[in-house]
RODO-2510 file (C-alpha; in nm, 4 decimals, decimal comma):
residues 147
     n   res          X          Y          Z
     1     m     5,0239     8,8521    -2,9836
     2     k     4,7885     9,0373    -2,7426
     3     k     4,4913     8,9279    -2,8908
     4     r     4,5497     8,5739    -2,9103
     5     l     4,6669     8,6359    -2,5000
     6     k     4,3577     8,8099    -2,4822
     7     t     4,1400     8,5249    -2,6296
     8     i     4,3544     8,2597    -2,3969
     9     t     4,2479     8,4378    -2,0929
    10     i     3,8471     8,4784    -2,2030
    11     f     3,8580     8,0987    -2,2965
    12     a     4,0229     8,0017    -1,9488
    13     g     3,7827     8,2594    -1,7317
    14     i     3,4876     8,0616    -1,9369
    15     g     3,6495     7,7608    -1,8778
    16     l     3,6688     7,8136    -1,4690
    17     m     3,3316     7,9356    -1,4567
    18     i     3,2106     7,5909    -1,6121
    19     f     3,4057     7,4285    -1,3710
    20     l     3,3189     7,6291    -1,0519
    21     a     2,9295     7,5680    -1,2029
    22     f     2,9531     7,2350    -1,2122
    23     a     3,1418     7,1495    -0,8844
    24     c     2,8851     7,3330    -0,6759
    25     n     2,6680     7,0558    -0,5146
    26     d     2,3198     7,1436    -0,3160
    27     n     2,3365     6,8073    -0,1969
    28     l     2,4941     6,8440     0,1853
    29     n     2,6368     6,5194     0,3339
    30     i     2,5244     6,4744     0,7116
    31     q     2,5967     6,1981     0,8793
    32     q     2,3185     6,1235     1,0934
    33     a     2,3642     5,7652     1,1738
    34     y     2,6525     5,6702     1,4273
    35     g     2,7788     5,3892     1,6208
    36     f     2,7184     5,3174     1,9572
    37     d     2,7401     5,0635     2,2270
    38     l     2,5891     4,9581     2,5531
    39     v     2,8454     4,9665     2,8518
    40     t     2,7415     4,8575     3,2092
    41     m     2,8760     4,8488     3,5628
    42     p     2,9899     4,5219     3,6702
    43     v     2,6568     4,3031     3,7434
    44     q     2,6380     4,0212     4,0300
    45     k     2,6719     3,6462     3,8933
    46     r     2,4405     3,4881     4,1860
    47     i     2,0899     3,5723     4,2562
    48     n     1,7864     3,4298     4,5029
    49     l     1,4477     3,3553     4,3975
    50     n     1,2865     3,6822     4,4142
    51     e     1,5640     3,8810     4,4539
    52     t     1,6459     4,1982     4,2085
    53     v     1,9374     4,3029     4,0709
    54     e     2,0414     4,6482     3,9293
    55     i     2,1993     4,6868     3,6063
    56     r     2,3435     5,0320     3,5538
    57     c     2,3619     5,1237     3,1594
    58     k     2,4637     5,3880     2,9465
    59     i     2,4472     5,4409     2,5659
    60     v     2,7764     5,5722     2,4534
    61     r     2,7843     5,7204     2,0982
    62     d     3,0170     5,7417     1,8386
    63     g     2,9067     6,0809     1,7280
    64     d     2,6048     6,3139     1,8317
    65     y     2,3366     6,3430     1,5987
    66     q     2,0594     6,4871     1,8401
    67     d     1,7503     6,3963     1,6299
    68     v     1,8435     5,9705     1,6800
    69     r     1,5937     5,7639     1,9558
    70     y     1,6911     5,4776     2,1283
    71     f     1,4867     5,1870     2,1879
    72     i     1,5207     4,8758     2,4512
    73     r     1,3826     4,5447     2,4061
    74     m     1,4551     4,1868     2,5982
    75     f     1,4312     3,8175     2,5273
    76     q     1,4496     3,5515     2,7769
    77     n     1,6524     3,2874     2,6885
    78     d     1,6994     3,0645     3,0287
    79     g     1,4992     3,0666     3,3453
    80     k     1,2125     3,2814     3,4598
    81     g     1,2153     3,6693     3,5838
    82     e     1,1234     4,0021     3,5182
    83     l     1,3457     4,3004     3,3433
    84     a     1,2018     4,6543     3,4519
    85     l     1,3185     4,9754     3,3772
    86     e     1,3932     5,2411     3,6509
    87     d     1,0186     5,4312     3,6213
    88     g     0,9030     5,0521     3,6560
    89     t     0,7933     4,9480     3,3136
    90     v     0,8176     4,5821     3,2955
    91     l     0,9497     4,4709     2,9273
    92     l     0,7580     4,2561     2,7573
    93     p     0,9730     3,9873     2,5753
    94     n     1,0329     4,1133     2,2055
    95     d     0,8636     4,4563     2,2740
    96     l     0,9966     4,7369     2,1718
    97     y     0,9979     5,0544     2,4199
    98     r     1,1645     5,4137     2,3728
    99     l     1,4770     5,5258     2,6168
   100     e     1,4212     5,8627     2,7319
   101     k     1,7942     5,8910     2,8611
   102     m     2,1682     5,7768     2,7664
   103     e     2,1946     5,6592     3,1087
   104     f     1,9098     5,4549     3,2957
   105     r     1,9306     5,1442     3,4984
   106     l     1,7450     4,7971     3,4523
   107     y     1,5945     4,5906     3,7443
   108     y     1,5863     4,1877     3,6774
   109     t     1,4061     4,0126     3,9469
   110     s     1,4696     3,6400     3,9939
   111     r     1,1149     3,4399     3,9604
   112     s     1,2888     3,1006     3,8967
   113     e     1,5795     2,9016     4,0996
   114     d     1,7315     2,8311     3,7634
   115     q     1,9943     2,9788     3,5479
   116     q     1,8834     3,2496     3,4085
   117     n     1,9673     3,4382     3,0519
   118     v     1,8375     3,7575     2,9537
   119     d     1,9177     3,9257     2,6218
   120     v     1,9009     4,3113     2,6021
   121     y     1,9091     4,5027     2,2471
   122     i     1,9463     4,8601     2,2125
   123     e     1,7966     4,9953     1,8652
   124     d     1,8725     5,3249     1,7674
   125     s     1,5949     5,4808     1,5089
   126     f     1,8480     5,4017     1,2346
   127     g     1,8425     5,0545     1,3009
   128     q     2,1356     4,9636     1,4260
   129     v     2,1410     4,7341     1,7127
   130     v     2,3725     4,6425     1,9922
   131     e     2,2689     4,3621     2,1994
   132     k     2,4092     4,2896     2,5624
   133     s     2,3509     3,9237     2,7442
   134     f     2,3197     3,9009     3,1489
   135     s     2,3323     3,5568     3,3047
   136     w     2,2883     3,4604     3,6578
   137     q     2,3328     3,1085     3,8807
   138     n     2,0376     3,0680     4,1569
   139     e     2,2140     3,0951     4,5192
   140     r     2,0405     2,8226     4,7120
   141     k     2,0643     2,8314     5,0872
   142     g     2,2644     2,5624     5,1971
   143     n     2,4455     2,5537     4,8668
   144     t     2,8397     2,5847     4,8739
   145     d     3,1076     2,5939     4,5525
   146     d     3,2362     2,2581     4,6706
   147     e     2,9154     2,0713     4,5621
***
């Protein structure tokens, strides 16, 4: 009986060591790509020719991976104008620019008297993209809302 108990204990020990050997895994699963969104303060809806509108932006992340990088690109669908970063860099359509801060300001300057629409795309270094659209109506002198 003692011999049988000793044999069972040895096989159980060997089985436990085999289980532990295969249960260990050097592949650590670290999440790097977290979802994010671009939030902005309210933006005025009317603009005059050559007037500049400030857009206050903040990237809000679902998690924190410090090596992620964010980029911005823009495309103007309607009207004509310029979108610039707070350092004065004017964004060209579909060109990618690196964002250095999580909170930043954009400045849109109207260059037409038509309706204007700009799409802004924020992309992270993992290829995730968030799109925001901004639109303005021209505020011509002498126009009223009754017309």
